[in-house]
N, C-alpha and C positions, 0 to 999 in steps of 0.2 A: 228708458232714456237712451239716446244715441251718444255713446261714449266718445265717438270720434269728434263730435262738436266741441268737446271740452279740451281737446288736445292743443297744447302750445308748443311751439318750436320753430325750427328753420330748416331749410334744405337748399343746397346748391348742387348744380349738375352741369355737365357739358351740354352744349347747344344741340347735340344730336339726339337728346332725349326730350320728350314732351313732358311738361309738368302741369298741364292745365287742370288735371284732376284735383290739384290742391287748391285751386282758386287763383285769384289775381296774383301775378308774379312780375318780376323785373327781368328784362332782357338786358344783360350787361355787355353784349357784344361777343365776348369770349365764353360766357357761361350764363346760366339763368339762376335766379334765386327766388325762393318763397320765404316769407317771414310772417309768423303769427306769434309775436313775442309779448312778454308781459310789459316790457318798457319800464321796468322799475328804476333803472339807473341810466337814463338816456345820455348823460354826459360822459359815462364810462364806455358805453357801447361804441364801436367803430364801424362805420360803413364808408369806405373810400373807393371811388372808382374814377380813375383818370387814365391818361395815355399810357402809363407804365404798368398799372396794376389794378387788381381788385383786392381790397383788404377788409376783412370782416372779423369782428370780435363781439361775442355776446357774454354778458355777465358783469362783473365789477372788479376794479383794480384799486388797491389802496393808495398807491403813491404815484399817480400819473405825473406829478410835477418832476419826478426824478428822471423821466424819459424825455422831457421837453428839450429840444435842441435848436440852435439857430438855423441849421440846415433844414430842419423840419418846420421852419417858420414859427417856432415856438408853439405849434399846434399839436395837441395830443395825437390825433389820428395820423398826421404826416410824420411826426417824430417816431411813433410806434412802428409804422410801416418801414421807415428808414432803418431803424434799429434791428427789426426782424430780418430784413434783407441782408444786412451786413454780417450778422452772427446769430443764427437761429438759436443755437444751444445756449449761448451766454445770455441772450435777450430773454428767453423763456425762463431761464434759471433765476433771473433777477426779479421777475414778476411776482407779486403777492396779491392773492385774491381768489376769486372763483371765475374761471373763464374758459372759453373754447372758441374756436374759429378757424379761418383759413386765409391763405394769401395766394393769389394767382399772379404770377409774373408773366406779363404779356409777351415779352421778348423771347423767353425760352419756353414758355408753356408749362413751367414748373409750378406745381400746386403744393403748398405746405399746409397741412391740417394739424391742429394741436389741441391739447387739453391741458388743464392745470396740473400741478404736481401730484395731487391726490384725487384727480378726476371728480371734483365736486360737480363740474359741468361735464357730463359724458358726451362723447361724440363718436359717430360710426362712419365707416367708409365702405364703398363698393367700387371696385375697379376690375372690369372684365371686358375683354374684346374691344378695347379702346374707349369704352364708356366709363364715366365715373360719376358717383353721387356721394355727397357728404351731408350728414344730418345729425341732429340730436334725437331724432324720433324715428324708430324702426318702422312704425306704421306708415309714415310719409314715404319712406324708401320703398316699401312693399307696394304701395299704391302706384308709384311711378314705374316700377318694374312691370306691374300688371298693365298699366296704360300703354306701355311700349311693347307689350307682347314678349318681354324678356323672361325666359325660363329661370327658375331658381329652385334650390333643393332644401329639404329638411335636414338639419344637422343632428344626427342621432347622438353624437358625442355631447352636444348641449343638453339633450334630454337626459343622458346618463348623469351629467353634473347635477341637474335639477333633482333627479330621483335619489341622489345620495347627499350631496352637499347642500342643496337648496339654493345654490347660486353658481355663477360661472367661475371656473378656476383660471381661465385665460381669456383671450380676446373673442371667444366664441359667442355667437348668437344662435337663435333657432333657424336662421337662414344661413346656409353654408357660405354663400358668396358675400355676406355682409359681416364685417368684423368690427369689433369695438377697439378704439385706440386706447391702449392701457394707460393708467396714470403715469405721469412723468415722461411721456413719449410725444414725439411729433413724427409725422409721416410725410414723405415726399412722393408725389405722383408725377412721373415724367415718362413720356412715350409709352403709356399703357402699363408701366410697372410701378410697384410700390416698394419703397425702402423705409424701414423703421429705424428711428434714432432715439435712444434714451438720453434725456437731459437731466433727470433727477431720479434718485433712489433713496429709500428710507435710510436715515443715519444708522450706522452700526459701528460701535467702537467703545472706548472706555476712557473717561477722564478721571484722573485721580483728584478727588475733591472731598472735603469734609461734609458731613451731613448738614451742618449749619449753612455752609456755602451752597450746598445743593438746594436747600429751601429758598435761599435768596435768588438763586438762578431760576428756579421754577416760578417764583412769584413775579420776577421781572418779565419773564417771557410770557407768562399767562396774562398779566395785566396789559402788556403790549398787544397781545392777540385779541383780548376782549375789547380793548379800546379801539382797535382797528375796525372791528365789525360794527360796533355800536356807533362809532363816529361816521361810518358810511351811511347808516340810517339818518343820523342827524344832519349830514350834509344835504340830504334831499328832503328834510322835513318830515320824516316818517316817525311814527311811534315804534316801540321795540316789542316784537313778538318773540317771547322766550319760553321754550319748553321748561317744564318743571315736574319733577317726580319725587319719589321718596328716596331716590339714590343720591349719590354725591356729585356726579358729573354736571347735570343741569343745575343743581343747587349752587355749585361754585361759579357757574357762568352768570346766573342771575344775581348772586350775592356780590361777586366782584364788580360786575357792571354797576350795580347800585352804589357800591363803595366809590366807584370812579365818577359818580354823579349822574349816571343814566337811570333815572328813577321813573320815567314814564313808561313802565313796562306792563304788558299784558302777559301774565303767566298762564300757559295752557297745559292741560293734562287730560289724559283719557285712559280709562281702565274700568275695572269692576267697581260698581257703586259701593261705597262704604268701606272699601279695602284700605289697608294701612297706607298704601301709596297715595291715595287721595287725601287721607287725613294729614299726613306729613307735609305734602306739598301745599295744602291749604294753610297749615300753620306757618310755613316759611313765607308764603306770599303775604299773609296777614302781618307777620312781624316786620316785613319790609314795606308794608302799606302799598302793595301792588294790586292792580286789578287782577282777578283770578277767574278762570273759566275751566270747568271740568266737564268732559263729555263721557257719560257712562256707556259702557259697551254691552250692558246686560240685555238690551233690546235685540242684539244679534243681527241688526240690519246690515252691518258691515260684512257679514259672512256671505252675503249675496253679491258681493262686488268682485267676484273672481275675474270676469272678463275685463272689467274696467281697470282693475289693478294691474293685470297682466299687460294690458295695452299701455298704461301710463308708465310702467317701469320697464318697458321694452323687453319683458320676459327675462330680465336680468336676475331675478330672485323670486322665491316662492310668493305666490300672489297675495296671500293674506298676512304676510310678515309684518306689515305696518299696522295691522288690526284696524282701529277706528280713526287713525290719523287723517285719512283722506276724507272721511265723512265730516270731521271737525272742520277742516279747511274749506270744505264745500259750502258750509253754512256760515262761515265767518266772513265778515267784510274785510277782505285782504287788501283792499285798495289803500288802507291806512298804514300798511306795513311794507317794509322793504325786504329785510332778511328775517327768516325764521332762525333764531339762534338756538342751537342744540348743544348737547353734550356728547355728540357722536363719538364713539370709540374711546372716550376719555378713560374709562376704567382700565382698558387693556394697554393704554399708552403710559399713563402715569403710574399704574401698577404693572402687571405683566399678565400674559395669557397663561404662563406656566409658573409653578412654584419650585421647579427644579432647574438649576442653572445648566446642567448637562443637557437636559431636554431643550431648553431655551436656545442654547448655542450650537446644538448639533446641526448636521446637514438636514435640510427640510425633507419631510416625508408626507405622503398622503394619509388621509383617514382620521385625523385628530379632531376635526371640527365639522363633522357631518350632522345634518339633521336626522339622517337615517343610516343605519348600518345593515339594513335588511337585505340589500342587494350589493353585489360585489362586481366591480369592473376594473379592468387594467387601464389606467390612465398613462398618457405619455410622460415619461419621467424627465424629458427635456424641459418641461415647464419648471421643474424644480431648480434647474441650473441658473435661472434668473435671480435667485434669492440667496443671500449670504448665509442665512441660518433659519431655523424653524420659526423664530419669532417674526422675522421680517416677512416670511411666507404667510404666516397666520394673519398678521396685521393687514397685509395687502389683499388677501383673498377673503377670509372670514370677516375682517373689519371693513375694508374699503369696497371691494367688489360685492360683498354680501350685505352687511348691515347698512352701509351708506347708500345702497340702492334705493332706500326710501326717499332719498333726495330727488330721484327721477320723478317720483310722484308729486312731491312738494313743489317742484319747479313748474307745475301747471297752475300754481297759485302765487307763489312767492319765490324769492331767492333764498339760499340756505348758507349756513356757516356753522363751524364748530371751532372754538378756540383751541381745542385739543389737537386739531388737525392743521393748525397754523404751521407753516413750514419752519419758522424760527423756533416755535415751541417744540416741535419734533426734534430739532437739533439740540435743544437745551436738555431734553428729557431722555431721549433714547441713547444718549452717550453717558448717562449716569451709571454708576456701579449697579449690577444686578441686585446685590444684597439690599440696596436702598429701596429699590422699586418692589421687590418681592413682598407679597402679603400686605400690600397697601402701606408699608411702613412709612415711606417718605411722603406719601399722599396724606396720611393722617397727621404726620408731624407738621406738614405745611399748613393744613387747616387749623390745627390747634395754635400754632405760633402766629399766623397772620390773620386768621378769621375765627377767633375763638367762639364768637357768638353763633357762627354757622354750625359749630360742633355740638351745640346744645339741643339740636333736633335729632330725633331717632334716625338711624340709617336703616332704611327699609330692608335691605338685604339680610341684616342680622338681628334687627329688632332692638338694637342698643345704640347709644350715641357713638359717633365716629371718633373715638379716642382710643389710643393704644392702652390706656388704663382699663379699658373695657374688654381687653383681649380674652380674658378667661370667660366672661359672660358670652362672648361670641362663640367660643368653643362649646359652651353649654347649649347655646341656641342652635348650633349646628347639629348636635346630638338630638335635640328636641325636634328639629325640622325633619330629620331622618325618620324619627319615630312617628311624627305626625303624618309624613308621607305614606308610611306603611299602613297606618290606620285608615287613611283616606282610600287607599287601594282596596282594603278589606270592606269598608262601609260604603264605598263609591260615593262619597260626599266631598264637596269642595271645602278646603280649609282656608283660614285667613292668610295662609302663607302663599296663596296663589293670586296674583294680580289679574290674570286672565285664565280662569279654569276652563279652557277651550274644550277639553275632552268631556268634562261634566256637562257643559252647555250643549255640546253636540249630541250627547247620548240622551239628553232630556228634552230636546226640541225636535219634534217629529217633522216640522216644516223645513227646517234646515237640512235634516237628513234626507228628506224627500228631494230637495233641491240638488244636493250633492249627488245623490244616486241617479237622478234623472239626467244630470249633465254627464255623469260618467257613462251611463247607458247609451246616450245619444252619440257620444264622441269616441268611444273606445274602438269602434269599427273603422276608424279613419284608414284610408288606403296608404297613408304615409308611414304607418307604423309597421316595422318588421315584426315577424312572428315573435321573436324573443322580446323585443321592446314592448309589444302589446301584452305579453305575459307578465313582464316586469311591472308595467303600469297597473295591471289588474291586481297583481299580488300586493303592491304597496297600498292600493286603495282599499282592498277588501280586508287585509290583515293589519294595516297600519293604524296608528293613532291619528288624532285630528291633523297634526302637523304633516304627517306622511300622506294623508289623504289630499291635503292642499298641494303637496309636491306633485302628486299624480295629476291632479286637476290643472295645475299650472302647465304641464306638458300638453294636456288635451286642449286647454284654452289657447295656448300658442298655436297649435295646429289649426284650430278653428279660426282664429283671428288672422293669421298670416298666410294660411294655405287653403282656407275654405273647408267645408264640412267633409268633402269626399276624399 
């Protein structure tokens, strides 16, 4: 299959650059633009080109009516552009939804490019030697650079991030000259220079509040967040595509939406056939009388999608981190759905990454959330200065730049959303006392008080119902899991505690091993690799487990896709 034919996205560039390699495009006088978009929410998307400006927004916005102004002729696009011109920071801060785009001011030549507060919609920029490109697709940008004979370089630091963390820690991409606009930022391009401006950062503080008040606060904010997402589907006549697993996050999204009256849901899951995660999600879907679809991963076909996944997620995170999600969406009739509703990063937000307050609140440091510790690099510590504490650093990097990178793949089929990453929900939760969030305390109390029936299904993580009364059983389960894990290492057999026993699958499937080893052998000789980096990639692939092998292959895949074989 030609993966490039499956790509969705947009690109804008100065008129000094040719973009015919992408296909039919629009000449807007001051710039050119190519679009191959899903068109899920056409009434939310903005494309405005007049004597004063070019204004483009892709994605969806919840409260367009709040921006309608008489001076903007009571039209969404005109009012949006007017508000953006007047006060970029304030305008973007007030927006709610998933969006990215740009604004070209014809009188001054100033270009503003932006992404939403949590970068649900990623965007990248290039600005070199008076030329500029904006896009949500790295492959589009590389094609344009090639067509115009513009040289570009391999970013070794991006490779180091991939070989350790499995995702980017800053605005890096595998192409040195192409940068990602980080969540909560907008950039201004003027006279060949780029200036970055932060308009949003994750809440960090403390509100003195009782536990009962905290539960009410959580519930109000969560119901609002869920209602916003599902109402957007309903506005356009879509059914609701909702992830469901044996965990708590996606369960609470689907359960709360059902309670709000959004019952026409298709719950989707993927994982090991017959595993507890499948059984629990089936039971929840059946209790709510939702349509349910599970895609087993045991056939291992998804392990062959290294290049496709690297291409679709712009090399932002390890290639097979989404496992079979891409394969599921590929065979699904996604025309009937608008947003894929996920529980992305919910556990880390409503609970915590850390169980120790001192660690949570300390100054941020590297090395706590890496897929591999086999290699050691010295990263630029100025990255850490952008974050108030360790938790905000972990949420932004491991959570949003890492885990949420699966959205980049999903956007080739559907739009995406997570009620847990709703801006107002983040404000409601991240300012609660640490003791409430620690160890899922307030999470479980919220479920038991507001959705007691949802607590009657086993929590896959611990094998018991999500109730604080089960805390002792959870501790016993933890001890049992450790013992089972040791036994599996000795016997080399997968246990029921593994949703995706990738190491077992890899060791016992000669075809997958042959595919991985062939790809490694063909690409490890790339001229773009320094001697040290080549040695590091080789070490991670030959000595590492399945996850570490995919980290190594992601680097080699990015080299192959964006730089060619040589």
